[in-house]
C-alpha positions, 0 to 999 in steps of 0.5 A: 898496812892501813892507808889512813887520812887525818881530818881536823881543822886544827893544824897543830892537832893534825900534826901531832896525830900524824907524828904519833901515827907515823910511829905505828907500823900498821898505819900509812898516813896518805893525807891530812885535810883541814875541812870536810870538803878537802876530806871528801876529795881526798877519800876519792883520790886515796881511797883510804882504809881508815879516816881519823875524823874530827866532829866539830869543824867549820862548814861540814861536821864530821857527821856531815862528811860521813853522810856525803861519802860514796857507799863504795868508798866508805872507809873505817871511821875513828872519830877524834874530838874534844867532846864526849857528847857525840859518842852515842851518835858516832857509834850509831853510824858504826864508827870503829872507835871514838877518841877524846882529845888529848888522845892517850898513846895506849888508846890510839894504838888500841883504836888502830888495832881495832880498825885493823881487826875490823878491816881483816874481818871485812876483807875475809867476808868480801873474799868469801863472797867473791869466791862463792859467786865465782863457784856459782858461775863456774858450776851453775849450782845454787848458793845453797848447793855450793855452800853445802859443797864447801862445808862437806868433806864427802860427797855422795856419788857414783864416782870412784873414791880413788884413782888407780895410778900405775907406775910399772909394776906398782899401782898407787891408789890416790884418794880423789878427795885429796887431789888439789889439781890436775894438768895435762902433759900430752897423753899423761895427766899430772895429778897433784896431791898434797905436794906430790905429783903422780903421773897417770896415762890417760886423756883429759876427757877420760879423766873428767868422766871419772871426776865429779864435775860439781867438785872438779872443774876445768879452768883451762884447756889443760887444767882441772881444779878441785873447787874445794881447794880454792881459797882466793881469786887473784886479779893481775895487772895484765888482766889475767885471773888466777885461782890460789889454792890452799896448797899455795899453787896459783892456777891461771884461768883460761880466757873463756872462764875469765870472761865468765867471772870477770864481773866479780872483780870490777 
């Protein structure tokens, strides 16, 4: 869902565009503005993902509005105008699309789809950067080293490739690279692997010594995570941070680690 703002000095045009956008599932129109000054205030208030922006308006043109928007609040821009003379200038400032009035329904939906795809791409890039920054902070390794770590399936080291987990008379050999995360339960360690949990009698300290610290990091007094399994970092309203793994597990970070990476979420 994209939060959208409409900016057009023609009330009838704004009303018509809003009615049509209300019929598109991906769009939630959070406001309608009649001039550039109103638009700048609304962008600060609503922080929209997308702005449908007229170019020729009294006082401030659409281009003037874009130049005045704070960089950290910059939304995606789709220009909506009756004139095609500004198309080149519009794309010079990286507008998502340029629609000519009267806007055809198919072109409007096409522009919204393009905006949604652009938003998703930007979100993925931002998420990857935050994750990379967090891993650098946790491990102390360089960006290059972390990048190689995330892309590598195997790491050359003296650490064992498998953990031998005994259960009575049976011993299960678990590939270390397949471990998602580990948590402690007294003198036992719960080894979580691909939806299964293996119980190993050992201490957290002893287990840490068997694992490569560039891949397995303790994020809580009783939790170790495989950094290669981390896909997202989620901040909660109560100030806590959780690591979201590819398997779907959400692991809480302890306060000491939370404070260490807190600046990545401000």
